[in-house]
mmCIF file as Biopython writes it, N, C-alpha, C and O atoms, coordinates in Angstrom:
data_model
#
loop_
_atom_site.group_PDB
_atom_site.id
_atom_site.type_symbol
_atom_site.label_atom_id
_atom_site.label_alt_id
_atom_site.label_comp_id
_atom_site.label_asym_id
_atom_site.label_entity_id
_atom_site.label_seq_id
_atom_site.pdbx_PDB_ins_code
_atom_site.Cartn_x
_atom_site.Cartn_y
_atom_site.Cartn_z
_atom_site.occupancy
_atom_site.B_iso_or_equiv
_atom_site.auth_seq_id
_atom_site.auth_asym_id
_atom_site.pdbx_PDB_model_num
ATOM 1   N N  . UNK A ? 1  ? -25.662 14.780  -21.107 1.0 0.0 1  A 1 
ATOM 2   C CA . UNK A ? 1  ? -24.174 14.879  -21.502 1.0 0.0 1  A 1 
ATOM 3   C C  . UNK A ? 1  ? -23.692 15.222  -19.774 1.0 0.0 1  A 1 
ATOM 4   O O  . UNK A ? 1  ? -22.476 15.307  -19.603 1.0 0.0 1  A 1 
ATOM 5   N N  . UNK A ? 2  ? -24.371 15.368  -18.831 1.0 0.0 2  A 1 
ATOM 6   C CA . UNK A ? 2  ? -24.256 15.303  -17.219 1.0 0.0 2  A 1 
ATOM 7   C C  . UNK A ? 2  ? -24.407 13.985  -16.880 1.0 0.0 2  A 1 
ATOM 8   O O  . UNK A ? 2  ? -23.692 13.435  -16.043 1.0 0.0 2  A 1 
ATOM 9   N N  . UNK A ? 3  ? -25.162 13.524  -17.390 1.0 0.0 3  A 1 
ATOM 10  C CA . UNK A ? 3  ? -25.750 12.152  -16.846 1.0 0.0 3  A 1 
ATOM 11  C C  . UNK A ? 3  ? -24.382 10.847  -17.311 1.0 0.0 3  A 1 
ATOM 12  O O  . UNK A ? 3  ? -24.151 9.848   -16.630 1.0 0.0 3  A 1 
ATOM 13  N N  . UNK A ? 4  ? -23.722 11.183  -18.478 1.0 0.0 4  A 1 
ATOM 14  C CA . UNK A ? 4  ? -22.642 10.262  -18.911 1.0 0.0 4  A 1 
ATOM 15  C C  . UNK A ? 4  ? -21.325 10.964  -18.016 1.0 0.0 4  A 1 
ATOM 16  O O  . UNK A ? 4  ? -20.379 10.208  -17.798 1.0 0.0 4  A 1 
ATOM 17  N N  . UNK A ? 5  ? -21.245 12.256  -17.540 1.0 0.0 5  A 1 
ATOM 18  C CA . UNK A ? 5  ? -20.461 12.787  -16.681 1.0 0.0 5  A 1 
ATOM 19  C C  . UNK A ? 5  ? -20.341 11.785  -15.419 1.0 0.0 5  A 1 
ATOM 20  O O  . UNK A ? 5  ? -19.459 11.008  -15.052 1.0 0.0 5  A 1 
ATOM 21  N N  . UNK A ? 6  ? -21.227 12.033  -15.068 1.0 0.0 6  A 1 
ATOM 22  C CA . UNK A ? 6  ? -21.555 11.560  -13.753 1.0 0.0 6  A 1 
ATOM 23  C C  . UNK A ? 6  ? -21.225 9.740   -13.521 1.0 0.0 6  A 1 
ATOM 24  O O  . UNK A ? 6  ? -20.667 9.105   -12.626 1.0 0.0 6  A 1 
ATOM 25  N N  . UNK A ? 7  ? -21.805 9.406   -14.654 1.0 0.0 7  A 1 
ATOM 26  C CA . UNK A ? 7  ? -21.298 7.669   -14.864 1.0 0.0 7  A 1 
ATOM 27  C C  . UNK A ? 7  ? -19.580 7.485   -15.114 1.0 0.0 7  A 1 
ATOM 28  O O  . UNK A ? 7  ? -19.037 6.409   -14.866 1.0 0.0 7  A 1 
ATOM 29  N N  . UNK A ? 8  ? -19.124 8.191   -15.423 1.0 0.0 8  A 1 
ATOM 30  C CA . UNK A ? 8  ? -17.689 8.687   -15.766 1.0 0.0 8  A 1 
ATOM 31  C C  . UNK A ? 8  ? -16.888 8.501   -14.707 1.0 0.0 8  A 1 
ATOM 32  O O  . UNK A ? 8  ? -15.916 7.749   -14.643 1.0 0.0 8  A 1 
ATOM 33  N N  . UNK A ? 9  ? -17.427 9.381   -13.677 1.0 0.0 9  A 1 
ATOM 34  C CA . UNK A ? 9  ? -16.753 9.824   -12.548 1.0 0.0 9  A 1 
ATOM 35  C C  . UNK A ? 9  ? -16.780 8.793   -11.480 1.0 0.0 9  A 1 
ATOM 36  O O  . UNK A ? 9  ? -15.879 8.496   -10.696 1.0 0.0 9  A 1 
ATOM 37  N N  . UNK A ? 10 ? -17.863 8.347   -11.581 1.0 0.0 10 A 1 
ATOM 38  C CA . UNK A ? 10 ? -18.021 7.181   -10.428 1.0 0.0 10 A 1 
ATOM 39  C C  . UNK A ? 10 ? -17.334 6.061   -10.782 1.0 0.0 10 A 1 
ATOM 40  O O  . UNK A ? 10 ? -16.850 5.373   -9.884  1.0 0.0 10 A 1 
ATOM 41  N N  . UNK A ? 11 ? -17.156 5.644   -12.305 1.0 0.0 11 A 1 
ATOM 42  C CA . UNK A ? 11 ? -16.417 4.496   -12.389 1.0 0.0 11 A 1 
ATOM 43  C C  . UNK A ? 11 ? -15.202 4.958   -12.426 1.0 0.0 11 A 1 
ATOM 44  O O  . UNK A ? 11 ? -14.440 3.993   -12.369 1.0 0.0 11 A 1 
ATOM 45  N N  . UNK A ? 12 ? -14.632 5.933   -12.493 1.0 0.0 12 A 1 
ATOM 46  C CA . UNK A ? 12 ? -13.411 6.244   -12.076 1.0 0.0 12 A 1 
ATOM 47  C C  . UNK A ? 12 ? -12.659 6.135   -10.813 1.0 0.0 12 A 1 
ATOM 48  O O  . UNK A ? 12 ? -11.498 5.787   -10.597 1.0 0.0 12 A 1 
ATOM 49  N N  . UNK A ? 13 ? -14.017 6.685   -9.699  1.0 0.0 13 A 1 
ATOM 50  C CA . UNK A ? 13 ? -13.858 6.347   -8.376  1.0 0.0 13 A 1 
ATOM 51  C C  . UNK A ? 13 ? -13.820 5.289   -7.981  1.0 0.0 13 A 1 
ATOM 52  O O  . UNK A ? 13 ? -13.217 5.046   -6.936  1.0 0.0 13 A 1 
ATOM 53  N N  . UNK A ? 14 ? -14.526 4.217   -8.771  1.0 0.0 14 A 1 
ATOM 54  C CA . UNK A ? 14 ? -14.545 2.962   -8.387  1.0 0.0 14 A 1 
ATOM 55  C C  . UNK A ? 14 ? -12.941 1.801   -8.742  1.0 0.0 14 A 1 
ATOM 56  O O  . UNK A ? 14 ? -12.475 0.804   -8.190  1.0 0.0 14 A 1 
ATOM 57  N N  . UNK A ? 15 ? -12.564 2.624   -9.914  1.0 0.0 15 A 1 
ATOM 58  C CA . UNK A ? 15 ? -11.168 2.053   -10.407 1.0 0.0 15 A 1 
ATOM 59  C C  . UNK A ? 15 ? -10.241 2.805   -9.382  1.0 0.0 15 A 1 
ATOM 60  O O  . UNK A ? 15 ? -9.280  2.162   -8.960  1.0 0.0 15 A 1 
ATOM 61  N N  . UNK A ? 16 ? -10.389 3.889   -9.004  1.0 0.0 16 A 1 
ATOM 62  C CA . UNK A ? 16 ? -9.120  4.375   -7.769  1.0 0.0 16 A 1 
ATOM 63  C C  . UNK A ? 16 ? -9.085  4.017   -6.518  1.0 0.0 16 A 1 
ATOM 64  O O  . UNK A ? 16 ? -8.229  4.377   -5.709  1.0 0.0 16 A 1 
ATOM 65  N N  . UNK A ? 17 ? -10.552 2.873   -6.180  1.0 0.0 17 A 1 
ATOM 66  C CA . UNK A ? 17 ? -10.588 2.662   -5.004  1.0 0.0 17 A 1 
ATOM 67  C C  . UNK A ? 17 ? -10.187 1.385   -5.160  1.0 0.0 17 A 1 
ATOM 68  O O  . UNK A ? 17 ? -9.566  1.041   -4.154  1.0 0.0 17 A 1 
ATOM 69  N N  . UNK A ? 18 ? -10.273 0.378   -6.102  1.0 0.0 18 A 1 
ATOM 70  C CA . UNK A ? 18 ? -9.452  -0.488  -6.787  1.0 0.0 18 A 1 
ATOM 71  C C  . UNK A ? 18 ? -8.050  -0.556  -6.486  1.0 0.0 18 A 1 
ATOM 72  O O  . UNK A ? 18 ? -7.542  -1.333  -5.678  1.0 0.0 18 A 1 
ATOM 73  N N  . UNK A ? 19 ? -7.450  0.310   -7.185  1.0 0.0 19 A 1 
ATOM 74  C CA . UNK A ? 19 ? -6.133  0.211   -7.103  1.0 0.0 19 A 1 
ATOM 75  C C  . UNK A ? 19 ? -5.472  0.749   -5.654  1.0 0.0 19 A 1 
ATOM 76  O O  . UNK A ? 19 ? -4.439  0.244   -5.215  1.0 0.0 19 A 1 
ATOM 77  N N  . UNK A ? 20 ? -6.082  1.678   -5.061  1.0 0.0 20 A 1 
ATOM 78  C CA . UNK A ? 20 ? -5.643  1.975   -3.792  1.0 0.0 20 A 1 
ATOM 79  C C  . UNK A ? 20 ? -5.505  0.626   -2.792  1.0 0.0 20 A 1 
ATOM 80  O O  . UNK A ? 20 ? -4.706  0.547   -1.859  1.0 0.0 20 A 1 
ATOM 81  N N  . UNK A ? 21 ? -6.441  -0.392  -3.186  1.0 0.0 21 A 1 
ATOM 82  C CA . UNK A ? 21 ? -6.765  -1.663  -2.274  1.0 0.0 21 A 1 
ATOM 83  C C  . UNK A ? 21 ? -5.629  -2.519  -2.718  1.0 0.0 21 A 1 
ATOM 84  O O  . UNK A ? 21 ? -5.060  -3.402  -2.074  1.0 0.0 21 A 1 
ATOM 85  N N  . UNK A ? 22 ? -5.386  -2.080  -3.999  1.0 0.0 22 A 1 
ATOM 86  C CA . UNK A ? 22 ? -4.410  -3.237  -4.552  1.0 0.0 22 A 1 
ATOM 87  C C  . UNK A ? 22 ? -3.308  -2.717  -4.261  1.0 0.0 22 A 1 
ATOM 88  O O  . UNK A ? 22 ? -2.499  -3.502  -3.766  1.0 0.0 22 A 1 
ATOM 89  N N  . UNK A ? 23 ? -2.855  -1.275  -4.439  1.0 0.0 23 A 1 
ATOM 90  C CA . UNK A ? 23 ? -1.324  -1.248  -3.639  1.0 0.0 23 A 1 
ATOM 91  C C  . UNK A ? 23 ? -1.178  -0.925  -1.704  1.0 0.0 23 A 1 
ATOM 92  O O  . UNK A ? 23 ? -0.156  -0.754  -1.039  1.0 0.0 23 A 1 
ATOM 93  N N  . UNK A ? 24 ? -2.171  -0.936  -1.405  1.0 0.0 24 A 1 
ATOM 94  C CA . UNK A ? 24 ? -2.045  -1.621  0.054   1.0 0.0 24 A 1 
ATOM 95  C C  . UNK A ? 24 ? -2.043  -2.986  0.213   1.0 0.0 24 A 1 
ATOM 96  O O  . UNK A ? 24 ? -1.671  -3.434  1.298   1.0 0.0 24 A 1 
ATOM 97  N N  . UNK A ? 25 ? -2.356  -3.664  -0.581  1.0 0.0 25 A 1 
ATOM 98  C CA . UNK A ? 25 ? -1.966  -5.260  -0.728  1.0 0.0 25 A 1 
ATOM 99  C C  . UNK A ? 25 ? -0.707  -5.532  -0.833  1.0 0.0 25 A 1 
ATOM 100 O O  . UNK A ? 25 ? -0.084  -6.339  -0.143  1.0 0.0 25 A 1 
ATOM 101 N N  . UNK A ? 26 ? -0.232  -4.760  -1.837  1.0 0.0 26 A 1 
ATOM 102 C CA . UNK A ? 26 ? 1.243   -4.785  -2.321  1.0 0.0 26 A 1 
ATOM 103 C C  . UNK A ? 26 ? 2.392   -4.498  -1.322  1.0 0.0 26 A 1 
ATOM 104 O O  . UNK A ? 26 ? 3.488   -5.056  -1.264  1.0 0.0 26 A 1 
ATOM 105 N N  . UNK A ? 27 ? 1.907   -3.528  -0.567  1.0 0.0 27 A 1 
ATOM 106 C CA . UNK A ? 27 ? 2.631   -2.712  0.325   1.0 0.0 27 A 1 
ATOM 107 C C  . UNK A ? 27 ? 2.637   -3.929  1.098   1.0 0.0 27 A 1 
ATOM 108 O O  . UNK A ? 27 ? 3.725   -4.478  1.276   1.0 0.0 27 A 1 
ATOM 109 N N  . UNK A ? 28 ? 1.582   -4.440  1.589   1.0 0.0 28 A 1 
ATOM 110 C CA . UNK A ? 28 ? 1.940   -5.410  2.986   1.0 0.0 28 A 1 
ATOM 111 C C  . UNK A ? 28 ? 2.593   -6.437  2.590   1.0 0.0 28 A 1 
ATOM 112 O O  . UNK A ? 28 ? 3.423   -6.994  3.307   1.0 0.0 28 A 1 
ATOM 113 N N  . UNK A ? 29 ? 2.245   -6.892  1.169   1.0 0.0 29 A 1 
ATOM 114 C CA . UNK A ? 29 ? 3.054   -8.131  1.034   1.0 0.0 29 A 1 
ATOM 115 C C  . UNK A ? 29 ? 4.424   -7.951  1.022   1.0 0.0 29 A 1 
ATOM 116 O O  . UNK A ? 29 ? 5.120   -8.746  1.653   1.0 0.0 29 A 1 
ATOM 117 N N  . UNK A ? 30 ? 5.160   -6.626  0.132   1.0 0.0 30 A 1 
ATOM 118 C CA . UNK A ? 30 ? 6.299   -6.511  0.083   1.0 0.0 30 A 1 
ATOM 119 C C  . UNK A ? 30 ? 6.950   -6.114  1.617   1.0 0.0 30 A 1 
ATOM 120 O O  . UNK A ? 30 ? 8.179   -6.084  1.685   1.0 0.0 30 A 1 
ATOM 121 N N  . UNK A ? 31 ? 6.420   -5.910  2.441   1.0 0.0 31 A 1 
ATOM 122 C CA . UNK A ? 31 ? 6.806   -5.650  4.089   1.0 0.0 31 A 1 
ATOM 123 C C  . UNK A ? 31 ? 7.101   -6.711  4.548   1.0 0.0 31 A 1 
ATOM 124 O O  . UNK A ? 31 ? 8.175   -6.692  5.149   1.0 0.0 31 A 1 
ATOM 125 N N  . UNK A ? 32 ? 6.408   -7.997  4.510   1.0 0.0 32 A 1 
ATOM 126 C CA . UNK A ? 32 ? 6.290   -9.374  4.466   1.0 0.0 32 A 1 
ATOM 127 C C  . UNK A ? 32 ? 7.580   -9.850  4.555   1.0 0.0 32 A 1 
ATOM 128 O O  . UNK A ? 32 ? 8.290   -10.294 5.458   1.0 0.0 32 A 1 
ATOM 129 N N  . UNK A ? 33 ? 7.762   -9.497  2.589   1.0 0.0 33 A 1 
ATOM 130 C CA . UNK A ? 33 ? 8.755   -10.031 1.916   1.0 0.0 33 A 1 
ATOM 131 C C  . UNK A ? 33 ? 10.385  -9.803  2.280   1.0 0.0 33 A 1 
ATOM 132 O O  . UNK A ? 33 ? 11.383  -10.517 2.376   1.0 0.0 33 A 1 
ATOM 133 N N  . UNK A ? 34 ? 10.069  -8.449  2.418   1.0 0.0 34 A 1 
ATOM 134 C CA . UNK A ? 34 ? 11.159  -7.809  2.986   1.0 0.0 34 A 1 
ATOM 135 C C  . UNK A ? 34 ? 12.003  -8.157  4.564   1.0 0.0 34 A 1 
ATOM 136 O O  . UNK A ? 34 ? 13.147  -8.063  5.009   1.0 0.0 34 A 1 
ATOM 137 N N  . UNK A ? 35 ? 11.039  -8.477  4.905   1.0 0.0 35 A 1 
ATOM 138 C CA . UNK A ? 35 ? 11.589  -8.974  6.434   1.0 0.0 35 A 1 
ATOM 139 C C  . UNK A ? 35 ? 11.558  -10.933 6.712   1.0 0.0 35 A 1 
ATOM 140 O O  . UNK A ? 35 ? 11.667  -11.543 7.776   1.0 0.0 35 A 1 
ATOM 141 N N  . UNK A ? 36 ? 11.390  -11.408 5.469   1.0 0.0 36 A 1 
ATOM 142 C CA . UNK A ? 36 ? 11.292  -12.356 5.868   1.0 0.0 36 A 1 
ATOM 143 C C  . UNK A ? 36 ? 13.141  -13.451 6.229   1.0 0.0 36 A 1 
ATOM 144 O O  . UNK A ? 36 ? 13.406  -14.477 6.855   1.0 0.0 36 A 1 
ATOM 145 N N  . UNK A ? 37 ? 13.878  -12.543 5.483   1.0 0.0 37 A 1 
ATOM 146 C CA . UNK A ? 37 ? 15.030  -13.284 5.989   1.0 0.0 37 A 1 
ATOM 147 C C  . UNK A ? 37 ? 16.048  -12.523 6.868   1.0 0.0 37 A 1 
ATOM 148 O O  . UNK A ? 37 ? 17.248  -12.791 6.933   1.0 0.0 37 A 1 
ATOM 149 N N  . UNK A ? 38 ? 15.489  -11.659 7.454   1.0 0.0 38 A 1 
ATOM 150 C CA . UNK A ? 38 ? 16.096  -10.919 8.382   1.0 0.0 38 A 1 
ATOM 151 C C  . UNK A ? 38 ? 16.528  -11.727 9.351   1.0 0.0 38 A 1 
ATOM 152 O O  . UNK A ? 38 ? 16.125  -12.890 9.343   1.0 0.0 38 A 1 
ATOM 153 N N  . UNK A ? 39 ? 17.430  -11.284 10.377  1.0 0.0 39 A 1 
ATOM 154 C CA . UNK A ? 39 ? 17.725  -12.072 11.806  1.0 0.0 39 A 1 
ATOM 155 C C  . UNK A ? 39 ? 16.766  -11.528 12.675  1.0 0.0 39 A 1 
ATOM 156 O O  . UNK A ? 39 ? 16.330  -10.389 12.508  1.0 0.0 39 A 1 
ATOM 157 N N  . UNK A ? 40 ? 16.363  -12.354 13.708  1.0 0.0 40 A 1 
ATOM 158 C CA . UNK A ? 40 ? 15.251  -12.302 14.929  1.0 0.0 40 A 1 
ATOM 159 C C  . UNK A ? 40 ? 15.465  -10.571 15.260  1.0 0.0 40 A 1 
ATOM 160 O O  . UNK A ? 40 ? 14.515  -9.827  15.015  1.0 0.0 40 A 1 
ATOM 161 N N  . UNK A ? 41 ? 16.452  -10.132 15.690  1.0 0.0 41 A 1 
ATOM 162 C CA . UNK A ? 41 ? 17.007  -8.616  16.591  1.0 0.0 41 A 1 
ATOM 163 C C  . UNK A ? 41 ? 17.100  -7.534  15.448  1.0 0.0 41 A 1 
ATOM 164 O O  . UNK A ? 41 ? 17.581  -6.431  15.705  1.0 0.0 41 A 1 
ATOM 165 N N  . UNK A ? 42 ? 16.621  -7.859  14.138  1.0 0.0 42 A 1 
ATOM 166 C CA . UNK A ? 42 ? 17.120  -6.909  13.307  1.0 0.0 42 A 1 
ATOM 167 C C  . UNK A ? 42 ? 16.243  -5.544  13.522  1.0 0.0 42 A 1 
ATOM 168 O O  . UNK A ? 42 ? 16.702  -4.402  13.499  1.0 0.0 42 A 1 
ATOM 169 N N  . UNK A ? 43 ? 15.244  -5.817  13.680  1.0 0.0 43 A 1 
ATOM 170 C CA . UNK A ? 43 ? 14.174  -4.678  14.224  1.0 0.0 43 A 1 
ATOM 171 C C  . UNK A ? 43 ? 14.433  -3.287  15.762  1.0 0.0 43 A 1 
ATOM 172 O O  . UNK A ? 43 ? 14.190  -2.091  15.921  1.0 0.0 43 A 1 
ATOM 173 N N  . UNK A ? 44 ? 14.996  -4.324  16.504  1.0 0.0 44 A 1 
ATOM 174 C CA . UNK A ? 44 ? 15.589  -3.932  17.409  1.0 0.0 44 A 1 
ATOM 175 C C  . UNK A ? 44 ? 16.820  -3.107  17.351  1.0 0.0 44 A 1 
ATOM 176 O O  . UNK A ? 44 ? 17.144  -2.082  17.952  1.0 0.0 44 A 1 
ATOM 177 N N  . UNK A ? 45 ? 17.219  -3.595  16.758  1.0 0.0 45 A 1 
ATOM 178 C CA . UNK A ? 45 ? 19.109  -2.920  16.001  1.0 0.0 45 A 1 
ATOM 179 C C  . UNK A ? 45 ? 18.168  -1.579  15.267  1.0 0.0 45 A 1 
ATOM 180 O O  . UNK A ? 45 ? 18.263  -0.390  15.570  1.0 0.0 45 A 1 
ATOM 181 N N  . UNK A ? 46 ? 17.566  -1.984  14.579  1.0 0.0 46 A 1 
ATOM 182 C CA . UNK A ? 46 ? 17.293  -0.678  13.430  1.0 0.0 46 A 1 
ATOM 183 C C  . UNK A ? 46 ? 16.005  0.470   14.520  1.0 0.0 46 A 1 
ATOM 184 O O  . UNK A ? 46 ? 15.607  1.555   14.097  1.0 0.0 46 A 1 
ATOM 185 N N  . UNK A ? 47 ? 15.595  -0.099  15.837  1.0 0.0 47 A 1 
ATOM 186 C CA . UNK A ? 47 ? 15.231  1.399   16.387  1.0 0.0 47 A 1 
ATOM 187 C C  . UNK A ? 47 ? 16.049  1.710   17.175  1.0 0.0 47 A 1 
ATOM 188 O O  . UNK A ? 47 ? 16.111  2.940   17.189  1.0 0.0 47 A 1 
ATOM 189 N N  . UNK A ? 48 ? 16.891  1.170   18.021  1.0 0.0 48 A 1 
ATOM 190 C CA . UNK A ? 48 ? 17.818  1.895   18.498  1.0 0.0 48 A 1 
ATOM 191 C C  . UNK A ? 48 ? 18.640  2.737   17.929  1.0 0.0 48 A 1 
ATOM 192 O O  . UNK A ? 48 ? 18.944  3.826   18.416  1.0 0.0 48 A 1 
ATOM 193 N N  . UNK A ? 49 ? 19.091  2.248   16.764  1.0 0.0 49 A 1 
ATOM 194 C CA . UNK A ? 49 ? 20.355  2.954   15.884  1.0 0.0 49 A 1 
ATOM 195 C C  . UNK A ? 49 ? 19.659  4.080   14.645  1.0 0.0 49 A 1 
ATOM 196 O O  . UNK A ? 49 ? 20.240  4.891   13.924  1.0 0.0 49 A 1 
ATOM 197 N N  . UNK A ? 50 ? 18.453  3.798   14.738  1.0 0.0 50 A 1 
ATOM 198 C CA . UNK A ? 50 ? 17.694  4.861   13.533  1.0 0.0 50 A 1 
ATOM 199 C C  . UNK A ? 50 ? 17.684  6.366   13.932  1.0 0.0 50 A 1 
ATOM 200 O O  . UNK A ? 50 ? 17.399  6.683   15.087  1.0 0.0 50 A 1 
ATOM 201 N N  . UNK A ? 51 ? 17.958  7.192   13.091  1.0 0.0 51 A 1 
ATOM 202 C CA . UNK A ? 51 ? 17.991  8.516   13.104  1.0 0.0 51 A 1 
ATOM 203 C C  . UNK A ? 51 ? 16.444  8.969   13.612  1.0 0.0 51 A 1 
ATOM 204 O O  . UNK A ? 51 ? 15.508  8.246   13.270  1.0 0.0 51 A 1 
ATOM 205 N N  . UNK A ? 52 ? 16.212  10.028  14.333  1.0 0.0 52 A 1 
ATOM 206 C CA . UNK A ? 52 ? 14.903  10.316  14.408  1.0 0.0 52 A 1 
ATOM 207 C C  . UNK A ? 52 ? 14.773  12.257  14.182  1.0 0.0 52 A 1 
ATOM 208 O O  . UNK A ? 52 ? 13.673  12.809  14.207  1.0 0.0 52 A 1 
#
């Protein structure tokens, strides 16, 4: 029983790691897509006018 629990735990940890990697990649792609059509100086404007 303990052997199966250990195998299941390892499998779930592996799946979680894969999901986390996929999430990071999706976030990176989304950030690129978000900035594709913005004018060049948008980042500077947002930095100057953002609330801190």
